[in-house]
N, CA, C and O atoms as a GROMACS GRO file, in nm:
protein
  544
    1MET      N    1  -0.360  -1.122   0.621
    1MET     CA    2  -0.375  -1.239   0.538
    1MET      C    3  -0.516  -1.238   0.481
    1MET      O    4  -0.612  -1.208   0.551
    2SER      N    5  -0.526  -1.270   0.354
    2SER     CA    6  -0.658  -1.282   0.292
    2SER      C    7  -0.680  -1.426   0.247
    2SER      O    8  -0.587  -1.506   0.244
    3ASN      N    9  -0.803  -1.458   0.212
    3ASN     CA   10  -0.844  -1.594   0.173
    3ASN      C   11  -0.816  -1.694   0.284
    3ASN      O   12  -0.762  -1.802   0.258
    4LEU      N   13  -0.853  -1.660   0.405
    4LEU     CA   14  -0.830  -1.750   0.518
    4LEU      C   15  -0.899  -1.885   0.500
    4LEU      O   16  -0.843  -1.988   0.536
    5LEU      N   17  -1.018  -1.883   0.445
    5LEU     CA   18  -1.094  -2.007   0.428
    5LEU      C   19  -1.059  -2.081   0.300
    5LEU      O   20  -1.103  -2.194   0.280
    6ARG      N   21  -0.980  -2.020   0.214
    6ARG     CA   22  -0.936  -2.080   0.087
    6ARG      C   23  -1.054  -2.129   0.003
    6ARG      O   24  -1.042  -2.229  -0.067
    7GLY      N   25  -1.164  -2.061   0.009
    7GLY     CA   26  -1.279  -2.100  -0.071
    7GLY      C   27  -1.348  -2.225  -0.022
    7GLY      O   28  -1.420  -2.288  -0.099
    8SER      N   29  -1.328  -2.264   0.103
    8SER     CA   30  -1.386  -2.388   0.152
    8SER      C   31  -1.533  -2.375   0.188
    8SER      O   32  -1.598  -2.476   0.216
    9LEU      N   33  -1.586  -2.255   0.188
    9LEU     CA   34  -1.728  -2.234   0.218
    9LEU      C   35  -1.805  -2.244   0.086
    9LEU      O   36  -1.793  -2.155   0.002
   10MET      N   37  -1.883  -2.349   0.068
   10MET     CA   38  -1.956  -2.373  -0.056
   10MET      C   39  -2.106  -2.371  -0.028
   10MET      O   40  -2.151  -2.418   0.076
   11PHE      N   41  -2.182  -2.316  -0.123
   11PHE     CA   42  -2.326  -2.308  -0.109
   11PHE      C   43  -2.399  -2.402  -0.204
   11PHE      O   44  -2.522  -2.394  -0.216
   12ALA      N   45  -2.328  -2.490  -0.269
   12ALA     CA   46  -2.389  -2.584  -0.363
   12ALA      C   47  -2.309  -2.713  -0.361
   12ALA      O   48  -2.220  -2.731  -0.278
   13ASP      N   49  -2.342  -2.802  -0.452
   13ASP     CA   50  -2.269  -2.928  -0.463
   13ASP      C   51  -2.125  -2.898  -0.503
   13ASP      O   52  -2.099  -2.842  -0.609
   14SER      N   53  -2.032  -2.936  -0.418
   14SER     CA   54  -1.891  -2.904  -0.442
   14SER      C   55  -1.810  -3.026  -0.484
   14SER      O   56  -1.687  -3.022  -0.480
   15SER      N   57  -1.876  -3.134  -0.522
   15SER     CA   58  -1.803  -3.257  -0.555
   15SER      C   59  -1.712  -3.241  -0.677
   15SER      O   60  -1.608  -3.306  -0.685
   16ASN      N   61  -1.750  -3.156  -0.772
   16ASN     CA   62  -1.670  -3.136  -0.892
   16ASN      C   63  -1.588  -3.007  -0.887
   16ASN      O   64  -1.522  -2.971  -0.985
   17ASN      N   65  -1.591  -2.939  -0.778
   17ASN     CA   66  -1.523  -2.810  -0.765
   17ASN      C   67  -1.388  -2.828  -0.698
   17ASN      O   68  -1.381  -2.865  -0.581
   18LYS      N   69  -1.279  -2.804  -0.771
   18LYS     CA   70  -1.146  -2.816  -0.714
   18LYS      C   71  -1.104  -2.681  -0.657
   18LYS      O   72  -1.106  -2.579  -0.726
   19ASN      N   73  -1.067  -2.682  -0.531
   19ASN     CA   74  -1.028  -2.559  -0.464
   19ASN      C   75  -0.885  -2.522  -0.503
   19ASN      O   76  -0.791  -2.596  -0.472
   20THR      N   77  -0.867  -2.409  -0.570
   20THR     CA   78  -0.734  -2.368  -0.614
   20THR      C   79  -0.696  -2.230  -0.561
   20THR      O   80  -0.597  -2.173  -0.606
   21GLN      N   81  -0.772  -2.175  -0.468
   21GLN     CA   82  -0.739  -2.043  -0.415
   21GLN      C   83  -0.614  -2.050  -0.329
   21GLN      O   84  -0.591  -2.147  -0.257
   22LEU      N   85  -0.535  -1.945  -0.338
   22LEU     CA   86  -0.414  -1.933  -0.257
   22LEU      C   87  -0.437  -1.835  -0.144
   22LEU      O   88  -0.516  -1.742  -0.157
   23GLY      N   89  -0.370  -1.856  -0.034
   23GLY     CA   90  -0.371  -1.758   0.073
   23GLY      C   91  -0.273  -1.648   0.037
   23GLY      O   92  -0.168  -1.674  -0.021
   24ASN      N   93  -0.306  -1.525   0.071
   24ASN     CA   94  -0.219  -1.411   0.045
   24ASN      C   95  -0.175  -1.351   0.177
   24ASN      O   96  -0.256  -1.333   0.268
   25TYR      N   97  -0.048  -1.320   0.187
   25TYR     CA   98   0.011  -1.268   0.310
   25TYR      C   99   0.070  -1.130   0.284
   25TYR      O  100   0.132  -1.107   0.181
   26PHE      N  101   0.052  -1.039   0.380
   26PHE     CA  102   0.102  -0.903   0.368
   26PHE      C  103   0.173  -0.865   0.497
   26PHE      O  104   0.122  -0.891   0.606
   27LEU      N  105   0.288  -0.804   0.484
   27LEU     CA  106   0.360  -0.753   0.598
   27LEU      C  107   0.405  -0.612   0.562
   27LEU      O  108   0.470  -0.592   0.460
   28THR      N  109   0.370  -0.515   0.645
   28THR     CA  110   0.403  -0.377   0.615
   28THR      C  111   0.456  -0.307   0.739
   28THR      O  112   0.423  -0.344   0.852
   29GLY      N  113   0.537  -0.206   0.718
   29GLY     CA  114   0.590  -0.129   0.829
   29GLY      C  115   0.660  -0.005   0.778
   29GLY      O  116   0.703   0.002   0.664
   30GLY      N  117   0.670   0.091   0.866
   30GLY     CA  118   0.737   0.216   0.832
   30GLY      C  119   0.753   0.300   0.957
   30GLY      O  120   0.699   0.268   1.063
   31TYR      N  121   0.828   0.409   0.943
   31TYR     CA  122   0.850   0.497   1.057
   31TYR      C  123   0.880   0.638   1.006
   31TYR      O  124   0.947   0.654   0.904
   32LYS      N  125   0.830   0.739   1.076
   32LYS     CA  126   0.856   0.878   1.038
   32LYS      C  127   0.970   0.934   1.124
   32LYS      O  128   0.962   0.934   1.247
   33PHE      N  129   1.075   0.981   1.058
   33PHE     CA  130   1.189   1.042   1.124
   33PHE      C  131   1.184   1.193   1.103
   33PHE      O  132   1.154   1.239   0.994
   34THR      N  133   1.214   1.270   1.207
   34THR     CA  134   1.220   1.415   1.195
   34THR      C  135   1.357   1.453   1.139
   34THR      O  136   1.460   1.418   1.195
   35LEU      N  137   1.355   1.525   1.026
   35LEU     CA  138   1.479   1.572   0.964
   35LEU      C  139   1.512   1.714   1.008
   35LEU      O  140   1.629   1.748   1.030
   36ALA      N  141   1.411   1.797   1.020
   36ALA     CA  142   1.421   1.938   1.061
   36ALA      C  143   1.284   1.974   1.120
   36ALA      O  144   1.193   1.892   1.113
   37PRO      N  145   1.269   2.093   1.176
   37PRO     CA  146   1.140   2.126   1.240
   37PRO      C  147   1.016   2.104   1.154
   37PRO      O  148   0.913   2.063   1.205
   38ASP      N  149   1.024   2.130   1.024
   38ASP     CA  150   0.906   2.115   0.938
   38ASP      C  151   0.915   1.997   0.842
   38ASP      O  152   0.825   1.977   0.761
   39TRP      N  153   1.023   1.917   0.850
   39TRP     CA  154   1.046   1.811   0.753
   39TRP      C  155   1.051   1.674   0.819
   39TRP      O  156   1.112   1.656   0.924
   40LEU      N  157   0.984   1.576   0.755
   40LEU     CA  158   0.984   1.436   0.802
   40LEU      C  159   1.024   1.344   0.687
   40LEU      O  160   0.995   1.373   0.571
   41LEU      N  161   1.090   1.235   0.720
   41LEU     CA  162   1.123   1.131   0.624
   41LEU      C  163   1.054   1.003   0.670
   41LEU      O  164   1.066   0.964   0.786
   42GLU      N  165   0.982   0.938   0.578
   42GLU     CA  166   0.912   0.814   0.612
   42GLU      C  167   0.953   0.701   0.518
   42GLU      O  168   0.897   0.688   0.410
   43PRO      N  169   1.050   0.620   0.559
   43PRO     CA  170   1.077   0.499   0.482
   43PRO      C  171   0.976   0.391   0.522
   43PRO      O  172   0.935   0.384   0.638
   44SER      N  173   0.936   0.308   0.426
   44SER     CA  174   0.841   0.201   0.457
   44SER      C  175   0.860   0.086   0.358
   44SER      O  176   0.925   0.101   0.254
   45ALA      N  177   0.803  -0.027   0.392
   45ALA     CA  178   0.810  -0.145   0.306
   45ALA      C  179   0.681  -0.224   0.317
   45ALA      O  180   0.617  -0.228   0.422
   46LEU      N  181   0.644  -0.286   0.208
   46LEU     CA  182   0.529  -0.376   0.202
   46LEU      C  183   0.577  -0.503   0.132
   46LEU      O  184   0.628  -0.497   0.020
   47ILE      N  185   0.562  -0.615   0.199
   47ILE     CA  186   0.599  -0.743   0.140
   47ILE      C  187   0.472  -0.823   0.117
   47ILE      O  188   0.390  -0.841   0.208
   48LYS      N  189   0.455  -0.870  -0.006
   48LYS     CA  190   0.335  -0.944  -0.045
   48LYS      C  191   0.378  -1.083  -0.091
   48LYS      O  192   0.476  -1.097  -0.163
   49ALA      N  193   0.304  -1.184  -0.051
   49ALA     CA  194   0.335  -1.320  -0.093
   49ALA      C  195   0.207  -1.403  -0.092
   49ALA      O  196   0.106  -1.364  -0.033
   50SER      N  197   0.214  -1.518  -0.159
   50SER     CA  198   0.103  -1.612  -0.158
   50SER      C  199   0.154  -1.745  -0.106
   50SER      O  200   0.270  -1.756  -0.066
   51ASP      N  201   0.069  -1.847  -0.106
   51ASP     CA  202   0.109  -1.979  -0.058
   51ASP      C  203   0.228  -2.034  -0.138
   51ASP      O  204   0.306  -2.114  -0.086
   52MET      N  205   0.242  -1.992  -0.260
   52MET     CA  206   0.356  -2.032  -0.341
   52MET      C  207   0.465  -1.925  -0.322
   52MET      O  208   0.505  -1.860  -0.419
   53PHE      N  209   0.511  -1.908  -0.200
   53PHE     CA  210   0.592  -1.794  -0.157
   53PHE      C  211   0.711  -1.764  -0.247
   53PHE      O  212   0.730  -1.649  -0.285
   54PHE      N  213   0.789  -1.862  -0.280
   54PHE     CA  214   0.913  -1.834  -0.352
   54PHE      C  215   0.890  -1.796  -0.498
   54PHE      O  216   0.978  -1.736  -0.560
   55LYS      N  217   0.775  -1.828  -0.552
   55LYS     CA  218   0.746  -1.792  -0.690
   55LYS      C  219   0.677  -1.657  -0.703
   55LYS      O  220   0.679  -1.597  -0.810
   56SER      N  221   0.614  -1.608  -0.596
   56SER     CA  222   0.531  -1.490  -0.611
   56SER      C  223   0.556  -1.379  -0.509
   56SER      O  224   0.475  -1.287  -0.500
   57ALA      N  225   0.662  -1.384  -0.433
   57ALA     CA  226   0.688  -1.279  -0.335
   57ALA      C  227   0.726  -1.151  -0.406
   57ALA      O  228   0.797  -1.152  -0.507
   58GLN      N  229   0.679  -1.039  -0.352
   58GLN     CA  230   0.707  -0.908  -0.410
   58GLN      C  231   0.716  -0.807  -0.298
   58GLN      O  232   0.646  -0.819  -0.197
   59ALA      N  233   0.802  -0.706  -0.314
   59ALA     CA  234   0.818  -0.604  -0.212
   59ALA      C  235   0.807  -0.465  -0.273
   59ALA      O  236   0.854  -0.441  -0.384
   60ASP      N  237   0.744  -0.375  -0.200
   60ASP     CA  238   0.741  -0.233  -0.234
   60ASP      C  239   0.826  -0.160  -0.131
   60ASP      O  240   0.795  -0.164  -0.012
   61ILE      N  241   0.932  -0.095  -0.175
   61ILE     CA  242   1.019  -0.019  -0.086
   61ILE      C  243   0.998   0.128  -0.118
   61ILE      O  244   1.017   0.171  -0.232
   62THR      N  245   0.958   0.205  -0.018
   62THR     CA  246   0.914   0.342  -0.040
   62THR      C  247   0.984   0.439   0.054
   62THR      O  248   1.019   0.404   0.167
   63ALA      N  249   1.004   0.561   0.005
   63ALA     CA  250   1.053   0.671   0.088
   63ALA      C  251   0.972   0.794   0.053
   63ALA      O  252   0.962   0.832  -0.064
   64ARG      N  253   0.913   0.857   0.156
   64ARG     CA  254   0.837   0.980   0.137
   64ARG      C  255   0.895   1.090   0.225
   64ARG      O  256   0.940   1.064   0.336
   65VAL      N  257   0.893   1.212   0.173
   65VAL     CA  258   0.936   1.329   0.249
   65VAL      C  259   0.813   1.417   0.268
   65VAL      O  260   0.742   1.447   0.172
   66TYR      N  261   0.790   1.460   0.393
   66TYR     CA  262   0.676   1.546   0.427
   66TYR      C  263   0.725   1.685   0.463
   66TYR      O  264   0.829   1.701   0.528
   67TYR      N  265   0.651   1.786   0.421
   67TYR     CA  266   0.676   1.923   0.463
   67TYR      C  267   0.555   1.969   0.544
   67TYR      O  268   0.444   1.978   0.491
   68LYS      N  269   0.576   1.999   0.671
   68LYS     CA  270   0.470   2.040   0.765
   68LYS      C  271   0.354   1.942   0.768
   68LYS      O  272   0.243   1.980   0.805
   69GLU      N  273   0.376   1.819   0.733
   69GLU     CA  274   0.275   1.713   0.728
   69GLU      C  275   0.156   1.748   0.640
   69GLU      O  276   0.056   1.677   0.641
   70ASP      N  277   0.167   1.856   0.562
   70ASP     CA  278   0.060   1.896   0.470
   70ASP      C  279   0.092   1.862   0.325
   70ASP      O  280   0.001   1.848   0.244
   71TYR      N  281   0.220   1.850   0.292
   71TYR     CA  282   0.264   1.821   0.156
   71TYR      C  283   0.363   1.706   0.161
   71TYR      O  284   0.442   1.696   0.255
   72TRP      N  285   0.360   1.620   0.061
   72TRP     CA  286   0.456   1.511   0.058
   72TRP      C  287   0.486   1.469  -0.085
   72TRP      O  288   0.407   1.489  -0.177
   73ALA      N  289   0.604   1.409  -0.100
   73ALA     CA  290   0.646   1.353  -0.228
   73ALA      C  291   0.728   1.229  -0.198
   73ALA      O  292   0.790   1.219  -0.092
   74GLY      N  293   0.729   1.135  -0.290
   74GLY     CA  294   0.803   1.013  -0.263
   74GLY      C  295   0.833   0.931  -0.386
   74GLY      O  296   0.781   0.955  -0.495
   75LEU      N  297   0.918   0.833  -0.364
   75LEU     CA  298   0.955   0.734  -0.465
   75LEU      C  299   0.934   0.596  -0.408
   75LEU      O  300   0.953   0.573  -0.288
   76SER      N  301   0.896   0.503  -0.493
   76SER     CA  302   0.878   0.366  -0.449
   76SER      C  303   0.929   0.273  -0.559
   76SER      O  304   0.918   0.304  -0.677
   77TYR      N  305   0.985   0.162  -0.517
   77TYR     CA  306   1.030   0.059  -0.611
   77TYR      C  307   0.958  -0.070  -0.579
   77TYR      O  308   0.964  -0.119  -0.466
   78ARG      N  309   0.890  -0.126  -0.678
   78ARG     CA  310   0.823  -0.255  -0.664
   78ARG      C  311   0.912  -0.357  -0.733
   78ARG      O  312   0.937  -0.348  -0.853
   79THR      N  313   0.960  -0.455  -0.657
   79THR     CA  314   1.058  -0.550  -0.711
   79THR      C  315   1.009  -0.616  -0.839
   79THR      O  316   0.896  -0.664  -0.847
   80ASN      N  317   1.097  -0.618  -0.937
   80ASN     CA  318   1.072  -0.680  -1.067
   80ASN      C  319   0.946  -0.630  -1.136
   80ASN      O  320   0.884  -0.704  -1.213
   81ASP      N  321   0.906  -0.504  -1.110
   81ASP     CA  322   0.782  -0.458  -1.170
   81ASP      C  323   0.782  -0.310  -1.208
   81ASP      O  324   0.767  -0.278  -1.326
   82ALA      N  325   0.800  -0.219  -1.111
   82ALA     CA  326   0.775  -0.079  -1.144
   82ALA      C  327   0.850   0.017  -1.053
   82ALA      O  328   0.895  -0.018  -0.943
   83LEU      N  329   0.862   0.140  -1.103
   83LEU     CA  330   0.913   0.253  -1.027
   83LEU      C  331   0.797   0.350  -1.015
   83LEU      O  332   0.734   0.384  -1.115
   84ILE      N  333   0.767   0.396  -0.894
   84ILE     CA  334   0.650   0.479  -0.869
   84ILE      C  335   0.693   0.615  -0.815
   84ILE      O  336   0.774   0.623  -0.723
   85VAL      N  337   0.639   0.720  -0.875
   85VAL     CA  338   0.660   0.857  -0.829
   85VAL      C  339   0.526   0.904  -0.773
   85VAL      O  340   0.423   0.885  -0.836
   86MET      N  341   0.528   0.964  -0.653
   86MET     CA  342   0.402   1.004  -0.590
   86MET      C  343   0.415   1.140  -0.523
   86MET      O  344   0.523   1.182  -0.484
   87MET      N  345   0.301   1.207  -0.510
   87MET     CA  346   0.296   1.335  -0.439
   87MET      C  347   0.154   1.356  -0.386
   87MET      O  348   0.058   1.299  -0.438
   88GLY      N  349   0.144   1.438  -0.285
   88GLY     CA  350   0.012   1.464  -0.229
   88GLY      C  351   0.009   1.584  -0.139
   88GLY      O  352   0.113   1.641  -0.105
   89LEU      N  353  -0.111   1.623  -0.101
   89LEU     CA  354  -0.128   1.735  -0.009
   89LEU      C  355  -0.251   1.715   0.076
   89LEU      O  356  -0.343   1.641   0.041
   90LYS      N  357  -0.250   1.785   0.189
   90LYS     CA  358  -0.364   1.782   0.282
   90LYS      C  359  -0.410   1.926   0.299
   90LYS      O  360  -0.330   2.016   0.325
   91TYR      N  361  -0.540   1.946   0.286
   91TYR     CA  362  -0.598   2.077   0.311
   91TYR      C  363  -0.717   2.057   0.403
   91TYR      O  364  -0.817   1.995   0.365
   92ASP      N  365  -0.705   2.109   0.525
   92ASP     CA  366  -0.808   2.091   0.627
   92ASP      C  367  -0.828   1.942   0.649
   92ASP      O  368  -0.738   1.875   0.700
   93ARG      N  369  -0.943   1.887   0.613
   93ARG     CA  370  -0.968   1.743   0.630
   93ARG      C  371  -0.971   1.669   0.496
   93ARG      O  372  -1.015   1.554   0.489
   94TYR      N  373  -0.924   1.734   0.391
   94TYR     CA  374  -0.923   1.677   0.257
   94TYR      C  375  -0.782   1.637   0.217
   94TYR      O  376  -0.686   1.709   0.244
   95TYR      N  377  -0.771   1.523   0.151
   95TYR     CA  378  -0.642   1.471   0.106
   95TYR      C  379  -0.650   1.445  -0.045
   95TYR      O  380  -0.747   1.387  -0.094
   96ILE      N  381  -0.548   1.489  -0.116
   96ILE     CA  382  -0.539   1.467  -0.260
   96ILE      C  383  -0.401   1.410  -0.288
   96ILE      O  384  -0.301   1.463  -0.239
   97ALA      N  385  -0.396   1.303  -0.365
   97ALA     CA  386  -0.266   1.241  -0.396
   97ALA      C  387  -0.265   1.194  -0.541
   97ALA      O  388  -0.369   1.161  -0.598
   98TYR      N  389  -0.146   1.191  -0.598
   98TYR     CA  390  -0.127   1.145  -0.735
   98TYR      C  391  -0.005   1.054  -0.738
   98TYR      O  392   0.095   1.080  -0.671
   99ALA      N  393  -0.014   0.947  -0.815
   99ALA     CA  394   0.100   0.856  -0.831
   99ALA      C  395   0.107   0.812  -0.977
   99ALA      O  396   0.006   0.797  -1.045
  100PHE      N  397   0.229   0.794  -1.023
  100PHE     CA  398   0.253   0.743  -1.157
  100PHE      C  399   0.343   0.622  -1.148
  100PHE      O  400   0.452   0.629  -1.092
  101ASP      N  401   0.297   0.509  -1.202
  101ASP     CA  402   0.376   0.384  -1.204
  101ASP      C  403   0.439   0.369  -1.341
  101ASP      O  404   0.370   0.359  -1.442
  102PHE      N  405   0.570   0.369  -1.343
  102PHE     CA  406   0.643   0.345  -1.467
  102PHE      C  407   0.685   0.199  -1.467
  102PHE      O  408   0.768   0.158  -1.386
  103THR      N  409   0.628   0.121  -1.558
  103THR     CA  410   0.651  -0.022  -1.562
  103THR      C  411   0.792  -0.054  -1.612
  103THR      O  412   0.840   0.006  -1.708
  104LEU      N  413   0.858  -0.147  -1.546
  104LEU     CA  414   0.994  -0.189  -1.584
  104LEU      C  415   0.996  -0.322  -1.657
  104LEU      O  416   1.101  -0.364  -1.706
  105THR      N  417   0.882  -0.389  -1.664
  105THR     CA  418   0.877  -0.520  -1.729
  105THR      C  419   0.844  -0.505  -1.877
  105THR      O  420   0.829  -0.393  -1.926
  106ASP      N  421   0.832  -0.615  -1.948
  106ASP     CA  422   0.805  -0.612  -2.092
  106ASP      C  423   0.669  -0.552  -2.128
  106ASP      O  424   0.647  -0.515  -2.243
  107ILE      N  425   0.580  -0.540  -2.033
  107ILE     CA  426   0.449  -0.482  -2.063
  107ILE      C  427   0.462  -0.334  -2.104
  107ILE      O  428   0.368  -0.278  -2.161
  108ARG      N  429   0.576  -0.272  -2.074
  108ARG     CA  430   0.594  -0.131  -2.110
  108ARG      C  431   0.594  -0.110  -2.261
  108ARG      O  432   0.580   0.003  -2.308
  109LYS      N  433   0.609  -0.217  -2.337
  109LYS     CA  434   0.600  -0.206  -2.483
  109LYS      C  435   0.457  -0.171  -2.525
  109LYS      O  436   0.436  -0.113  -2.631
  110GLN      N  437   0.360  -0.207  -2.442
  110GLN     CA  438   0.220  -0.182  -2.471
  110GLN      C  439   0.163  -0.065  -2.392
  110GLN      O  440   0.063  -0.005  -2.433
  111SER      N  441   0.225  -0.032  -2.280
  111SER     CA  442   0.172   0.072  -2.192
  111SER      C  443   0.288   0.153  -2.134
  111SER      O  444   0.386   0.097  -2.085
  112PHE      N  445   0.275   0.283  -2.140
  112PHE     CA  446   0.381   0.369  -2.085
  112PHE      C  447   0.382   0.365  -1.932
  112PHE      O  448   0.488   0.381  -1.872
  113GLY      N  449   0.268   0.345  -1.871
  113GLY     CA  450   0.258   0.342  -1.725
  113GLY      C  451   0.114   0.363  -1.682
  113GLY      O  452   0.024   0.369  -1.766
  114THR      N  453   0.092   0.376  -1.552
  114THR     CA  454  -0.043   0.398  -1.503
  114THR      C  455  -0.046   0.521  -1.414
  114THR      O  456   0.054   0.556  -1.350
  115HIS      N  457  -0.161   0.586  -1.410
  115HIS     CA  458  -0.182   0.703  -1.327
  115HIS      C  459  -0.282   0.667  -1.217
  115HIS      O  460  -0.376   0.591  -1.241
  116GLU      N  461  -0.262   0.720  -1.099
  116GLU     CA  462  -0.354   0.696  -0.988
  116GLU      C  463  -0.383   0.829  -0.920
  116GLU      O  464  -0.291   0.902  -0.883
  117LEU      N  465  -0.508   0.860  -0.904
  117LEU     CA  466  -0.552   0.982  -0.835
  117LEU      C  467  -0.634   0.940  -0.714
  117LEU      O  468  -0.728   0.862  -0.727
  118THR      N  469  -0.600   0.992  -0.597
  118THR     CA  470  -0.670   0.957  -0.475
  118THR      C  471  -0.729   1.083  -0.412
  118THR      O  472  -0.660   1.184  -0.397
  119LEU      N  473  -0.855   1.077  -0.378
  119LEU     CA  474  -0.924   1.184  -0.307
  119LEU      C  475  -0.983   1.124  -0.180
  119LEU      O  476  -1.049   1.021  -0.185
  120ALA      N  477  -0.959   1.188  -0.067
  120ALA     CA  478  -1.009   1.134   0.060
  120ALA      C  479  -1.057   1.247   0.150
  120ALA      O  480  -1.010   1.360   0.141
  121VAL      N  481  -1.151   1.214   0.238
  121VAL     CA  482  -1.203   1.307   0.337
  121VAL      C  483  -1.196   1.239   0.472
  121VAL      O  484  -1.238   1.124   0.486
  122LYS      N  485  -1.143   1.308   0.571
  122LYS     CA  486  -1.138   1.252   0.706
  122LYS      C  487  -1.257   1.306   0.784
  122LYS      O  488  -1.274   1.427   0.799
  123PHE      N  489  -1.339   1.215   0.834
  123PHE     CA  490  -1.457   1.252   0.911
  123PHE      C  491  -1.429   1.236   1.059
  123PHE      O  492  -1.356   1.144   1.098
  124GLY      N  493  -1.484   1.321   1.141
  124GLY     CA  494  -1.473   1.305   1.285
  124GLY      C  495  -1.341   1.351   1.343
  124GLY      O  496  -1.260   1.416   1.277
  125GLU      N  497  -1.322   1.314   1.469
  125GLU     CA  498  -1.204   1.354   1.544
  125GLU      C  499  -1.084   1.268   1.507
  125GLU      O  500  -1.096   1.168   1.437
  126SER      N  501  -0.969   1.308   1.555
  126SER     CA  502  -0.848   1.229   1.531
  126SER      C  503  -0.850   1.104   1.618
  126SER      O  504  -0.933   1.091   1.708
  127ALA      N  505  -0.757   1.014   1.591
  127ALA     CA  506  -0.748   0.888   1.666
  127ALA      C  507  -0.712   0.913   1.812
  127ALA      O  508  -0.736   0.826   1.896
  128ARG      N  509  -0.657   1.028   1.844
  128ARG     CA  510  -0.621   1.058   1.983
  128ARG      C  511  -0.742   1.060   2.076
  128ARG      O  512  -0.729   1.045   2.197
  129ARG      N  513  -0.858   1.078   2.019
  129ARG     CA  514  -0.980   1.078   2.099
  129ARG      C  515  -0.997   0.944   2.170
  129ARG      O  516  -1.060   0.939   2.277
  130TYR      N  517  -0.944   0.836   2.114
  130TYR     CA  518  -0.960   0.703   2.168
  130TYR      C  519  -0.832   0.651   2.231
  130TYR      O  520  -0.802   0.532   2.219
  131ARG      N  521  -0.756   0.736   2.297
  131ARG     CA  522  -0.630   0.696   2.360
  131ARG      C  523  -0.647   0.584   2.459
  131ARG      O  524  -0.554   0.505   2.478
  132TRP      N  525  -0.760   0.575   2.524
  132TRP     CA  526  -0.782   0.474   2.627
  132TRP      C  527  -0.774   0.332   2.570
  132TRP      O  528  -0.747   0.238   2.644
  133ILE      N  529  -0.797   0.315   2.439
  133ILE     CA  530  -0.790   0.181   2.378
  133ILE      C  531  -0.648   0.125   2.393
  133ILE      O  532  -0.632   0.005   2.415
  134ASN      N  533  -0.546   0.209   2.382
  134ASN     CA  534  -0.408   0.164   2.391
  134ASN      C  535  -0.372   0.113   2.530
  134ASN      O  536  -0.269   0.047   2.546
  135ALA      N  537  -0.451   0.142   2.629
  135ALA     CA  538  -0.422   0.099   2.766
  135ALA      C  539  -0.446  -0.050   2.785
  135ALA      O  540  -0.401  -0.107   2.884
  136TYR      N  541  -0.517  -0.115   2.691
  136TYR     CA  542  -0.552  -0.256   2.710
  136TYR      C  543  -0.475  -0.342   2.616
  136TYR      O  544  -0.492  -0.464   2.617
   0.00000   0.00000   0.00000
């Protein structure tokens, strides 16, 4: 959840300031299923909503296929908004990913879609180093 304080922390005279910030809520989940020795399927979902839940709720439903956990490709559908095609790869500790959002709403008359390029580096050891945290 974001905007927990709803803008209630003010550093000046707030007598004329009407608080109109909404709280935003996110719920996400997914699971990786083994399809074959080198292949994984990961369905997942992200549900986004604000305080005006019924007017602004949106869901991203995604499915990704991994090969040896080094390469992946997937499709995602964002309700009432877009279809997303994505792919990526991992080399050593470097991650590169690309996604293309094809808009399904009327804005597509002005824009064919959006491109997203992600570059990431993983520093340090894997999370398994801290297995003891799960004991508590």
